[in-house]
N, CA, C and O atoms as a DFTB+ gen file, in Angstrom:
780 C
 N C O
     1  1      71.594     185.614     142.472
     2  2      72.736     185.067     141.756
     3  2      72.990     183.650     142.262
     4  3      72.960     183.399     143.466
     5  1      73.240     182.730     141.338
     6  2      73.566     181.359     141.706
     7  2      74.868     181.351     142.502
     8  3      75.806     182.081     142.182
     9  1      74.917     180.518     143.540
    10  2      76.094     180.444     144.413
    11  2      77.375     180.178     143.623
    12  3      78.437     180.698     143.963
    13  1      77.270     179.372     142.575
    14  2      78.428     179.032     141.748
    15  2      79.131     180.296     141.259
    16  3      80.359     180.373     141.307
    17  1      78.374     181.287     140.790
    18  2      78.950     182.490     140.208
    19  2      79.278     183.567     141.238
    20  3      79.767     184.635     140.871
    21  1      79.020     183.308     142.515
    22  2      79.402     184.270     143.541
    23  2      80.894     184.173     143.859
    24  3      81.433     185.044     144.542
    25  1      81.570     183.128     143.377
    26  2      83.022     182.996     143.570
    27  2      83.744     184.058     142.750
    28  3      83.257     184.498     141.708
    29  1      84.906     184.460     143.235
    30  2      85.729     185.419     142.504
    31  2      86.890     184.747     141.777
    32  3      87.514     185.348     140.903
    33  1      87.178     183.489     142.144
    34  2      88.246     182.730     141.503
    35  2      87.709     181.375     141.082
    36  3      87.050     180.685     141.859
    37  1      88.001     181.002     139.838
    38  2      87.614     179.704     139.288
    39  2      88.864     179.055     138.706
    40  3      89.532     179.640     137.853
    41  1      89.177     177.859     139.159
    42  2      90.267     177.085     138.580
    43  2      89.611     176.043     137.686
    44  3      88.856     175.195     138.161
    45  1      89.897     176.108     136.404
    46  2      89.262     175.237     135.423
    47  2      90.321     174.287     134.889
    48  3      91.248     174.691     134.188
    49  1      90.163     173.010     135.237
    50  2      91.171     171.991     134.968
    51  2      90.599     170.942     134.016
    52  3      89.687     170.195     134.371
    53  1      91.145     170.899     132.813
    54  2      90.651     169.944     131.822
    55  2      91.030     168.521     132.216
    56  3      92.168     168.256     132.603
    57  1      90.069     167.612     132.114
    58  2      90.310     166.206     132.448
    59  2      91.124     165.550     131.336
    60  3      90.978     165.876     130.158
    61  1      91.990     164.612     131.743
    62  2      92.792     163.854     130.795
    63  2      92.055     162.563     130.479
    64  3      91.515     161.910     131.373
    65  1      92.035     162.201     129.211
    66  2      91.446     160.930     128.797
    67  2      92.284     160.355     127.664
    68  3      92.730     161.088     126.781
    69  1      92.497     159.035     127.691
    70  2      93.288     158.385     126.648
    71  2      92.591     158.519     125.292
    72  3      93.241     158.767     124.277
    73  1      91.280     158.355     125.283
    74  2      90.495     158.500     124.060
    75  2      89.251     159.271     124.436
    76  3      88.428     158.784     125.212
    77  1      89.102     160.472     123.896
    78  2      87.950     161.275     124.300
    79  2      87.137     161.722     123.102
    80  3      87.669     162.151     122.078
    81  1      85.841     161.607     123.264
    82  2      84.921     162.099     122.240
    83  2      84.484     163.509     122.554
    84  3      84.027     164.234     121.670
    85  1      84.621     163.908     123.821
    86  2      84.207     165.249     124.217
    87  2      85.130     165.755     125.314
    88  3      85.849     164.980     125.944
    89  1      85.101     167.051     125.531
    90  2      85.935     167.677     126.555
    91  2      85.171     167.801     127.860
    92  3      83.953     167.984     127.873
    93  1      85.906     167.699     128.951
    94  2      85.317     167.864     130.278
    95  2      86.338     168.563     131.163
    96  3      87.543     168.341     131.042
    97  1      85.837     169.410     132.054
    98  2      86.684     170.194     132.945
    99  2      86.116     170.104     134.354
   100  3      84.898     170.097     134.536
   101  1      86.995     170.034     135.352
   102  2      86.569     170.186     136.738
   103  2      86.761     171.649     137.107
   104  3      87.689     172.299     136.626
   105  1      85.887     172.164     137.960
   106  2      85.975     173.571     138.365
   107  2      86.140     173.631     139.873
   108  3      85.390     173.002     140.620
   109  1      87.141     174.401     140.316
   110  2      87.448     174.574     141.741
   111  2      87.362     176.062     142.080
   112  3      87.487     176.916     141.202
   113  1      87.147     176.359     143.359
   114  2      87.202     177.748     143.798
   115  2      88.643     178.104     144.142
   116  3      89.541     177.281     143.965
   117  1      88.873     179.314     144.629
   118  2      90.218     179.775     144.962
   119  2      90.856     179.034     146.118
   120  3      92.072     179.100     146.298
   121  1      90.052     178.324     146.912
   122  2      90.570     177.547     148.049
   123  2      90.859     176.103     147.666
   124  3      91.315     175.320     148.500
   125  1      90.598     175.741     146.408
   126  2      90.858     174.378     145.968
   127  2      89.701     173.414     146.162
   128  3      89.856     172.211     145.954
   129  1      88.533     173.932     146.561
   130  2      87.342     173.087     146.726
   131  2      86.644     172.925     145.382
   132  3      86.420     173.903     144.669
   133  1      86.300     171.682     145.039
   134  2      85.581     171.453     143.796
   135  2      84.181     172.051     143.918
   136  3      83.461     171.772     144.877
   137  1      83.802     172.878     142.938
   138  2      82.491     173.539     142.983
   139  2      81.607     173.168     141.798
   140  3      80.435     173.542     141.758
   141  1      82.160     172.433     140.831
   142  2      81.350     172.063     139.681
   143  2      82.173     171.495     138.552
   144  3      83.298     171.035     138.748
   145  1      81.596     171.534     137.372
   146  2      82.239     170.968     136.192
   147  2      81.744     171.681     134.945
   148  3      80.720     172.364     134.961
   149  1      82.484     171.508     133.883
   150  2      82.058     171.961     132.562
   151  2      82.160     170.739     131.666
   152  3      83.225     170.131     131.549
   153  1      81.052     170.382     131.036
   154  2      81.020     169.182     130.205
   155  2      80.522     169.516     128.817
   156  3      79.539     170.233     128.637
   157  1      81.230     168.974     127.841
   158  2      80.819     169.153     126.462
   159  2      79.766     168.108     126.124
   160  3      79.919     166.927     126.433
   161  1      78.704     168.560     125.489
   162  2      77.676     167.641     124.983
   163  2      77.876     167.543     123.476
   164  3      77.879     168.554     122.775
   165  1      78.045     166.313     122.983
   166  2      78.234     166.105     121.549
   167  2      77.128     165.215     121.025
   168  3      76.976     164.075     121.465
   169  1      76.365     165.731     120.097
   170  2      75.340     164.928     119.448
   171  2      75.999     164.071     118.365
   172  3      77.162     164.280     118.022
   173  1      75.260     163.122     117.839
   174  2      75.769     162.292     116.748
   175  2      76.158     163.173     115.562
   176  3      77.162     162.913     114.898
   177  1      75.368     164.212     115.296
   178  2      75.653     165.145     114.206
   179  2      77.011     165.825     114.406
   180  3      77.782     165.954     113.455
   181  1      77.311     166.263     115.645
   182  2      78.600     166.907     115.932
   183  2      79.755     165.932     115.733
   184  3      80.798     166.295     115.190
   185  1      79.560     164.689     116.178
   186  2      80.603     163.671     116.009
   187  2      80.840     163.422     114.521
   188  3      81.987     163.314     114.085
   189  1      79.775     163.332     113.750
   190  2      79.875     163.112     112.316
   191  2      80.594     164.273     111.629
   192  3      81.462     164.051     110.785
   193  1      80.238     165.508     111.986
   194  2      80.926     166.677     111.423
   195  2      82.417     166.646     111.739
   196  3      83.240     167.037     110.912
   197  1      82.764     166.176     112.952
   198  2      84.162     166.105     113.365
   199  2      84.999     165.177     112.513
   200  3      86.223     165.299     112.490
   201  1      84.368     164.254     111.813
   202  2      85.099     163.350     110.921
   203  2      85.530     164.046     109.637
   204  3      86.494     163.634     108.990
   205  1      84.802     165.112     109.269
   206  2      85.053     165.774     107.998
   207  2      85.629     167.182     108.117
   208  3      86.197     167.707     107.159
   209  1      85.485     167.791     109.287
   210  2      85.933     169.175     109.469
   211  2      86.958     169.262     110.592
   212  3      86.999     168.404     111.474
   213  1      87.777     170.293     110.556
   214  2      88.724     170.556     111.648
   215  2      87.945     170.891     112.916
   216  3      86.855     171.460     112.847
   217  1      88.508     170.537     114.079
   218  2      87.850     170.811     115.358
   219  2      87.518     172.288     115.530
   220  3      86.529     172.635     116.176
   221  1      88.347     173.160     114.950
   222  2      88.126     174.599     115.090
   223  2      86.878     175.073     114.346
   224  3      86.444     176.210     114.530
   225  1      86.293     174.207     113.504
   226  2      85.110     174.582     112.731
   227  2      83.826     173.943     113.258
   228  3      82.729     174.425     112.977
   229  1      83.963     172.872     114.014
   230  2      82.818     172.070     114.440
   231  2      82.040     172.783     115.555
   232  3      82.648     173.360     116.456
   233  1      80.720     172.746     115.502
   234  2      79.916     173.330     116.585
   235  2      80.214     172.643     117.914
   236  3      80.601     171.475     117.945
   237  1      80.028     173.384     119.020
   238  2      80.141     172.751     120.333
   239  2      79.103     173.299     121.282
   240  3      78.559     174.387     121.089
   241  1      78.843     172.515     122.316
   242  2      77.920     172.894     123.388
   243  2      78.565     172.500     124.703
   244  3      78.894     171.332     124.911
   245  1      78.750     173.472     125.598
   246  2      79.331     173.231     126.920
   247  2      78.297     173.551     127.987
   248  3      77.683     174.618     127.975
   249  1      78.115     172.620     128.904
   250  2      77.214     172.820     130.036
   251  2      78.040     173.086     131.275
   252  3      78.925     172.299     131.611
   253  1      77.764     174.186     131.959
   254  2      78.436     174.517     133.217
   255  2      77.530     174.022     134.333
   256  3      76.374     174.432     134.445
   257  1      78.072     173.136     135.153
   258  2      77.297     172.465     136.191
   259  2      77.805     172.844     137.574
   260  3      79.008     173.022     137.770
   261  1      76.894     172.968     138.534
   262  2      77.321     173.193     139.917
   263  2      77.717     171.860     140.547
   264  3      77.678     170.830     139.874
   265  1      78.091     171.858     141.808
   266  2      78.571     170.647     142.477
   267  2      77.484     169.571     142.553
   268  3      77.800     168.388     142.678
   269  1      76.222     169.963     142.480
   270  2      75.113     169.001     142.503
   271  2      74.786     168.461     141.113
   272  3      73.862     167.663     140.958
   273  1      75.540     168.894     140.102
   274  2      75.315     168.420     138.742
   275  2      74.202     169.144     138.010
   276  3      73.779     168.710     136.939
   277  1      73.723     170.246     138.576
   278  2      72.662     171.027     137.934
   279  2      73.288     172.091     137.028
   280  3      74.256     172.755     137.401
   281  1      72.714     172.236     135.831
   282  2      73.246     173.220     134.893
   283  2      72.964     174.625     135.394
   284  3      71.832     174.957     135.745
   285  1      74.022     175.459     135.424
   286  2      73.893     176.854     135.847
   287  2      74.143     177.825     134.692
   288  3      73.845     179.014     134.802
   289  1      74.690     177.316     133.586
   290  2      74.901     178.125     132.379
   291  2      75.261     177.185     131.238
   292  3      75.572     176.011     131.442
   293  1      75.209     177.736     130.034
   294  2      75.516     176.920     128.861
   295  2      76.156     177.800     127.798
   296  3      75.798     178.968     127.649
   297  1      77.108     177.230     127.058
   298  2      77.761     177.902     125.942
   299  2      77.509     177.094     124.683
   300  3      77.607     175.867     124.706
   301  1      77.183     177.771     123.572
   302  2      76.968     177.080     122.303
   303  2      77.629     177.852     121.171
   304  3      77.502     179.072     121.065
   305  1      78.344     177.102     120.325
   306  2      78.900     177.689     119.107
   307  2      78.374     176.896     117.924
   308  3      78.361     175.665     117.956
   309  1      77.949     177.580     116.898
   310  2      77.506     176.916     115.679
   311  2      78.686     176.618     114.775
   312  3      79.837     176.865     115.136
   313  1      78.398     176.093     113.611
   314  2      79.416     175.821     112.605
   315  2      80.133     177.125     112.276
   316  3      79.490     178.151     112.055
   317  1      81.458     177.090     112.244
   318  2      82.217     178.319     111.998
   319  2      83.331     178.051     111.000
   320  3      83.908     176.964     110.977
   321  1      83.629     179.045     110.178
   322  2      84.684     178.889     109.189
   323  2      85.851     179.846     109.417
   324  3      86.969     179.569     108.984
   325  1      85.606     180.957     110.085
   326  2      86.684     181.937     110.235
   327  2      86.808     182.414     111.677
   328  3      87.809     182.133     112.335
   329  1      85.811     183.125     112.173
   330  2      85.843     183.626     113.546
   331  2      84.662     183.040     114.312
   332  3      83.541     182.969     113.809
   333  1      84.946     182.628     115.529
   334  2      83.914     181.994     116.347
   335  2      83.005     183.009     117.021
   336  3      83.425     184.108     117.384
   337  1      81.748     182.610     117.179
   338  2      80.811     183.343     118.018
   339  2      80.165     182.313     118.932
   340  3      79.542     181.360     118.465
   341  1      80.315     182.510     120.232
   342  2      79.801     181.579     121.224
   343  2      78.671     182.263     121.978
   344  3      78.866     183.329     122.562
   345  1      77.509     181.661     121.967
   346  2      76.346     182.211     122.672
   347  2      76.326     181.700     124.109
   348  3      76.678     180.552     124.379
   349  1      75.906     182.578     125.031
   350  2      75.866     182.260     126.465
   351  2      74.411     182.226     126.912
   352  3      73.633     183.126     126.597
   353  1      74.049     181.173     127.654
   354  2      72.685     181.003     128.161
   355  2      72.722     180.834     129.674
   356  3      73.670     180.259     130.208
   357  1      71.701     181.327     130.369
   358  2      71.629     181.141     131.817
   359  2      71.056     179.757     132.130
   360  3      70.795     178.970     131.219
   361  1      70.861     179.461     133.417
   362  2      70.414     178.118     133.806
   363  2      69.023     177.785     133.290
   364  3      68.691     176.608     133.149
   365  1      68.207     178.781     133.006
   366  2      66.863     178.546     132.473
   367  2      66.880     178.359     130.957
   368  3      65.847     178.064     130.356
   369  1      68.050     178.530     130.336
   370  2      68.158     178.385     128.888
   371  2      67.902     179.663     128.117
   372  3      67.842     179.646     126.888
   373  1      67.749     180.787     128.834
   374  2      67.518     182.078     128.180
   375  2      68.862     182.677     127.738
   376  3      69.829     182.622     128.498
   377  1      68.944     183.247     126.528
   378  2      70.193     183.862     126.073
   379  2      70.513     185.112     126.898
   380  3      69.645     185.943     127.163
   381  1      71.795     185.219     127.299
   382  2      72.207     186.390     128.090
   383  2      73.350     187.166     127.440
   384  3      73.712     188.244     127.913
   385  1      73.925     186.628     126.356
   386  2      75.025     187.321     125.699
   387  2      75.830     186.391     124.826
   388  3      75.401     185.283     124.504
   389  1      77.025     186.866     124.440
   390  2      77.886     186.056     123.578
   391  2      79.331     186.528     123.653
   392  3      79.623     187.634     124.107
   393  1      80.232     185.654     123.192
   394  2      81.638     185.988     122.951
   395  2      81.800     186.035     121.451
   396  3      81.260     185.186     120.742
   397  1      82.529     187.004     120.960
   398  2      82.768     187.100     119.525
   399  2      84.265     187.238     119.289
   400  3      84.897     188.169     119.789
   401  1      84.824     186.313     118.530
   402  2      86.242     186.359     118.216
   403  2      86.501     187.485     117.230
   404  3      85.767     187.652     116.256
   405  1      87.548     188.256     117.488
   406  2      87.900     189.382     116.616
   407  2      89.122     189.005     115.789
   408  3      89.942     188.195     116.221
   409  1      89.243     189.581     114.623
   410  2      90.401     189.323     113.780
   411  2      91.600     190.124     114.277
   412  3      91.535     191.347     114.399
   413  1      92.690     189.422     114.563
   414  2      93.959     190.051     114.929
   415  2      95.075     189.193     114.351
   416  3      94.876     188.009     114.079
   417  1      96.230     189.780     114.167
   418  2      97.338     189.033     113.578
   419  2      98.105     188.203     114.614
   420  3      98.418     187.043     114.346
   421  1      98.409     188.754     115.764
   422  2      99.273     188.044     116.705
   423  2      98.602     187.709     118.035
   424  3      98.734     186.591     118.532
   425  1      97.900     188.651     118.600
   426  2      97.318     188.445     119.924
   427  2      95.821     188.203     119.806
   428  3      95.112     188.992     119.182
   429  1      95.328     187.100     120.410
   430  2      93.884     186.829     120.314
   431  2      93.065     187.894     121.036
   432  3      93.482     188.443     122.056
   433  1      91.892     188.167     120.481
   434  2      91.019     189.181     121.056
   435  2      89.564     188.752     120.863
   436  3      89.188     188.245     119.805
   437  1      88.763     188.962     121.890
   438  2      87.346     188.630     121.854
   439  2      86.565     189.813     122.406
   440  3      87.099     190.640     123.145
   441  1      85.295     189.878     122.034
   442  2      84.386     190.863     122.594
   443  2      83.289     190.106     123.321
   444  3      82.778     189.108     122.814
   445  1      82.925     190.577     124.510
   446  2      81.770     190.028     125.220
   447  2      80.609     190.987     124.965
   448  3      80.707     192.189     125.211
   449  1      79.512     190.427     124.466
   450  2      78.327     191.219     124.158
   451  2      77.186     190.815     125.078
   452  3      77.093     189.659     125.493
   453  1      76.319     191.769     125.395
   454  2      75.125     191.421     126.173
   455  2      74.070     190.858     125.222
   456  3      74.324     190.719     124.026
   457  1      72.905     190.540     125.741
   458  2      71.852     189.924     124.936
   459  2      71.325     190.844     123.829
   460  3      70.726     190.370     122.863
   461  1      71.545     192.149     123.967
   462  2      71.103     193.102     122.940
   463  2      72.171     193.340     121.879
   464  3      71.972     194.139     120.965
   465  1      73.326     192.635     122.000
   466  2      74.415     192.803     121.041
   467  2      75.327     193.964     121.336
   468  3      76.164     194.320     120.507
   469  1      75.181     194.574     122.524
   470  2      76.036     195.702     122.908
   471  2      77.300     195.179     123.599
   472  3      77.241     194.256     124.411
   473  1      78.432     195.782     123.263
   474  2      79.702     195.378     123.867
   475  2      79.718     195.730     125.347
   476  3      79.408     196.859     125.727
   477  1      80.081     194.754     126.186
   478  2      80.216     195.018     127.621
   479  2      81.650     194.837     128.104
   480  3      82.012     195.326     129.174
   481  1      82.479     194.127     127.311
   482  2      83.877     193.947     127.703
   483  2      84.682     193.425     126.519
   484  3      84.135     192.897     125.551
   485  1      85.994     193.588     126.628
   486  2      86.937     193.072     125.634
   487  2      87.898     192.132     126.343
   488  3      88.343     192.402     127.459
   489  1      88.207     191.036     125.686
   490  2      89.172     190.060     126.217
   491  2      90.405     190.151     125.343
   492  3      90.336     189.890     124.142
   493  1      91.549     190.524     125.937
   494  2      92.798     190.671     125.190
   495  2      93.805     189.647     125.697
   496  3      94.081     189.568     126.894
   497  1      94.354     188.856     124.758
   498  2      95.328     187.830     125.128
   499  2      96.737     188.228     124.783
   500  3      96.961     189.155     124.005
   501  1      97.703     187.514     125.372
   502  2      99.100     187.717     125.010
   503  2      99.396     186.887     123.758
   504  3      98.535     186.142     123.290
   505  1     100.596     187.015     123.223
   506  2     100.936     186.356     121.958
   507  2     100.902     184.834     122.063
   508  3     100.736     184.167     121.041
   509  1     101.052     184.258     123.256
   510  2     101.001     182.801     123.439
   511  2      99.573     182.313     123.608
   512  3      99.322     181.109     123.562
   513  1      98.638     183.228     123.801
   514  2      97.234     182.902     124.111
   515  2      97.155     182.108     125.408
   516  3      96.389     181.151     125.518
   517  1      97.962     182.522     126.397
   518  2      97.968     181.874     127.712
   519  2      97.372     182.778     128.780
   520  3      96.762     182.294     129.734
   521  1      97.540     184.067     128.631
   522  2      97.067     185.016     129.638
   523  2      96.190     186.065     128.968
   524  3      96.525     186.600     127.911
   525  1      95.048     186.347     129.617
   526  2      94.067     187.255     129.050
   527  2      93.625     188.258     130.107
   528  3      93.523     187.938     131.291
   529  1      93.366     189.478     129.648
   530  2      92.824     190.517     130.507
   531  2      91.436     190.868     129.978
   532  3      91.238     191.008     128.771
   533  1      90.477     191.009     130.898
   534  2      89.109     191.336     130.527
   535  2      88.839     192.764     130.980
   536  3      88.903     193.074     132.170
   537  1      88.535     193.631     130.012
   538  2      88.401     195.063     130.275
   539  2      86.993     195.500     129.897
   540  3      86.521     195.219     128.796
   541  1      86.323     196.193     130.821
   542  2      84.952     196.640     130.526
   543  2      84.984     197.888     129.635
   544  3      86.057     198.382     129.290
   545  1      83.820     198.383     129.272
   546  2      83.736     199.513     128.331
   547  2      84.264     200.822     128.917
   548  3      84.514     201.771     128.173
   549  1      84.437     200.888     130.245
   550  2      85.007     202.099     130.852
   551  2      86.530     202.026     130.940
   552  3      87.173     202.971     131.398
   553  1      87.115     200.893     130.496
   554  2      88.564     200.738     130.543
   555  2      89.085     200.083     131.810
   556  3      90.297     199.975     131.998
   557  1      88.183     199.646     132.681
   558  2      88.580     198.999     133.940
   559  2      88.755     197.498     133.750
   560  3      87.970     196.859     133.049
   561  1      89.780     196.943     134.371
   562  2      89.976     195.488     134.347
   563  2      88.958     194.857     135.281
   564  3      88.911     195.180     136.468
   565  1      88.139     193.953     134.743
   566  2      87.113     193.288     135.552
   567  2      87.418     191.805     135.752
   568  3      86.727     191.119     136.505
   569  1      88.458     191.315     135.073
   570  2      88.821     189.914     135.243
   571  2      90.082     189.568     134.476
   572  3      90.551     190.324     133.625
   573  1      90.622     188.388     134.808
   574  2      91.797     187.867     134.114
   575  2      91.628     186.367     133.935
   576  3      90.903     185.713     134.684
   577  1      92.307     185.838     132.934
   578  2      92.377     184.393     132.706
   579  2      93.847     184.075     132.482
   580  3      94.484     184.658     131.605
   581  1      94.390     183.149     133.274
   582  2      95.798     182.774     133.164
   583  2      95.927     181.263     133.038
   584  3      95.355     180.511     133.827
   585  1      96.690     180.826     132.032
   586  2      96.972     179.394     131.884
   587  2      98.054     179.035     132.895
   588  3      99.035     179.762     133.055
   589  1      97.865     177.905     133.577
   590  2      98.812     177.469     134.593
   591  2      99.585     176.247     134.126
   592  3      99.073     175.425     133.365
   593  1     100.819     176.138     134.590
   594  2     101.696     174.999     134.281
   595  2     101.133     173.750     134.938
   596  3     100.789     173.760     136.119
   597  1     101.041     172.669     134.162
   598  2     100.443     171.423     134.632
   599  2     101.458     170.341     134.941
   600  3     101.074     169.230     135.306
   601  1     102.730     170.631     134.808
   602  2     103.753     169.598     134.980
   603  2     104.194     169.101     133.615
   604  3     103.426     169.126     132.653
   605  1     105.424     168.653     133.540
   606  2     106.021     168.317     132.245
   607  2     105.290     167.194     131.521
   608  3     105.104     167.273     130.307
   609  1     104.873     166.157     132.229
   610  2     104.201     165.025     131.571
   611  2     102.874     165.461     130.955
   612  3     102.589     165.137     129.802
   613  1     102.070     166.188     131.714
   614  2     100.762     166.615     131.217
   615  2     100.910     167.611     130.072
   616  3     100.139     167.568     129.113
   617  1     101.893     168.509     130.161
   618  2     102.091     169.513     129.116
   619  2     102.614     168.897     127.817
   620  3     102.207     169.303     126.729
   621  1     103.522     167.910     127.930
   622  2     104.118     167.329     126.729
   623  2     103.254     166.282     126.044
   624  3     103.261     166.171     124.818
   625  1     102.511     165.515     126.829
   626  2     101.847     164.348     126.266
   627  2     100.325     164.447     126.180
   628  3      99.677     163.499     125.739
   629  1      99.747     165.563     126.587
   630  2      98.299     165.728     126.488
   631  2      97.983     167.134     125.978
   632  3      98.855     168.001     125.913
   633  1      96.724     167.335     125.622
   634  2      96.266     168.679     125.251
   635  2      95.497     169.311     126.403
   636  3      94.912     170.384     126.252
   637  1      95.499     168.636     127.569
   638  2      94.741     169.131     128.724
   639  2      95.382     170.397     129.280
   640  3      96.593     170.449     129.493
   641  1      94.563     171.414     129.513
   642  2      95.042     172.696     130.024
   643  2      94.371     173.025     131.351
   644  3      93.327     172.474     131.700
   645  1      95.001     173.938     132.075
   646  2      94.467     174.394     133.360
   647  2      94.508     175.920     133.357
   648  3      95.532     176.529     133.045
   649  1      93.369     176.527     133.711
   650  2      93.252     177.987     133.709
   651  2      92.751     178.475     135.067
   652  3      92.014     177.777     135.763
   653  1      93.166     179.682     135.424
   654  2      92.634     180.353     136.608
   655  2      91.940     181.624     136.121
   656  3      92.544     182.476     135.469
   657  1      90.653     181.724     136.457
   658  2      89.856     182.898     136.104
   659  2      89.622     183.700     137.376
   660  3      89.126     183.165     138.368
   661  1      89.972     184.965     137.352
   662  2      89.727     185.856     138.481
   663  2      88.757     186.947     138.055
   664  3      88.912     187.557     136.996
   665  1      87.750     187.186     138.899
   666  2      86.752     188.226     138.644
   667  2      86.855     189.255     139.760
   668  3      86.943     188.904     140.937
   669  1      86.842     190.520     139.383
   670  2      86.890     191.584     140.389
   671  2      85.694     191.457     141.335
   672  3      84.558     191.361     140.870
   673  1      85.922     191.453     142.650
   674  2      84.820     191.305     143.609
   675  2      83.756     192.391     143.497
   676  3      82.609     192.174     143.885
   677  1      84.122     193.553     142.972
   678  2      83.160     194.656     142.855
   679  2      82.164     194.447     141.711
   680  3      81.159     195.152     141.628
   681  1      82.438     193.489     140.837
   682  2      81.538     193.221     139.708
   683  2      80.330     192.430     140.213
   684  3      80.476     191.297     140.672
   685  1      79.154     193.020     140.131
   686  2      77.953     192.385     140.698
   687  2      76.944     191.926     139.650
   688  3      76.017     191.188     139.984
   689  1      77.093     192.339     138.403
   690  2      76.131     191.937     137.378
   691  2      76.275     190.439     137.095
   692  3      77.329     189.982     136.653
   693  1      75.209     189.683     137.352
   694  2      75.264     188.223     137.240
   695  2      75.599     187.766     135.821
   696  3      76.408     186.854     135.650
   697  1      75.004     188.367     134.814
   698  2      75.269     187.933     133.439
   699  2      76.722     188.150     133.040
   700  3      77.308     187.315     132.351
   701  1      77.311     189.271     133.471
   702  2      78.720     189.530     133.177
   703  2      79.600     188.543     133.926
   704  3      80.594     188.071     133.375
   705  1      79.256     188.215     135.181
   706  2      80.016     187.218     135.942
   707  2      79.938     185.847     135.273
   708  3      80.938     185.131     135.219
   709  1      78.762     185.474     134.761
   710  2      78.614     184.197     134.052
   711  2      79.523     184.189     132.824
   712  3      80.223     183.206     132.577
   713  1      79.517     185.275     132.057
   714  2      80.347     185.360     130.856
   715  2      81.823     185.237     131.196
   716  3      82.545     184.488     130.538
   717  1      82.287     185.958     132.212
   718  2      83.707     185.918     132.573
   719  2      84.093     184.553     133.114
   720  3      85.157     184.039     132.770
   721  1      83.256     183.954     133.952
   722  2      83.564     182.627     134.491
   723  2      83.628     181.578     133.390
   724  3      84.316     180.568     133.544
   725  1      82.930     181.795     132.290
   726  2      82.883     180.850     131.169
   727  2      84.021     181.035     130.174
   728  3      84.252     180.173     129.325
   729  1      84.726     182.145     130.273
   730  2      85.727     182.523     129.282
   731  2      86.784     181.448     129.051
   732  3      87.090     181.139     127.899
   733  1      87.347     180.871     130.102
   734  2      88.474     179.944     129.941
   735  2      88.101     178.729     129.114
   736  3      88.853     178.330     128.224
   737  1      86.946     178.133     129.396
   738  2      86.535     176.955     128.631
   739  2      86.272     177.320     127.174
   740  3      86.624     176.560     126.271
   741  1      85.657     178.477     126.939
   742  2      85.389     178.904     125.565
   743  2      86.694     179.152     124.814
   744  3      86.835     178.738     123.663
   745  1      87.645     179.824     125.455
   746  2      88.937     180.087     124.831
   747  2      89.648     178.775     124.546
   748  3      90.219     178.607     123.468
   749  1      89.626     177.842     125.490
   750  2      90.270     176.553     125.292
   751  2      89.679     175.834     124.083
   752  3      90.416     175.277     123.269
   753  1      88.359     175.846     123.964
   754  2      87.707     175.179     122.834
   755  2      88.013     175.881     121.505
   756  3      88.186     175.216     120.483
   757  1      88.081     177.190     121.509
   758  2      88.289     177.948     120.271
   759  2      89.742     177.936     119.840
   760  3      90.032     177.699     118.667
   761  1      90.668     178.187     120.767
   762  2      92.068     178.381     120.395
   763  2      92.954     177.157     120.578
   764  3      93.936     176.998     119.853
   765  1      92.627     176.290     121.533
   766  2      93.564     175.211     121.868
   767  2      93.167     173.846     121.314
   768  3      94.010     173.128     120.776
   769  1      91.894     173.481     121.440
   770  2      91.459     172.160     120.992
   771  2      91.549     172.092     119.476
   772  3      91.088     172.988     118.769
   773  1      92.144     171.027     118.997
   774  2      92.262     170.842     117.549
   775  2      93.512     171.473     116.964
   776  3      93.771     171.338     115.768
   777  1      94.302     172.169     117.801
   778  2      95.570     172.729     117.307
   779  2      96.684     171.748     117.516
   780  3      97.830     172.031     117.167
């Protein structure tokens, strides 16, 4: 398992920019040490699509990088019109699973699938889409995602968000840990950016 994903707590803090073409996040461990970053890669095609479509529909690609700047995982979403599906890739670029947005009226809900398309966990959010619980197929909580207060200036005048992802220490499957550690950035891109 890559050292990056051996952490049980990830603080994902979106960077503020006056004019941004892409999203970027710094990633810290539970002790406040910077351990990596998440950076959006936007091709010219993605930028062009963004001129004509809502951000919630435009494809995205997020690279999860360790502190040395090496990619340890990647998230990709294609063009979407209703519900998002985000594919998850390991550091070698091999597909390991996906997040699938589910239709709900008030509370956001996602399913985490393995590479064979089998459900391995459900992500259930509160009505504000700020706090999420990740529950495996046996009904056990294996992780949480909580949006944190960033201070009045950052909350009122920017779209930058800060999340804390916690993974149960007993969870040892690397692909599931990669999926859970990636959840906050994917949720931010799907539910928050462009709203």
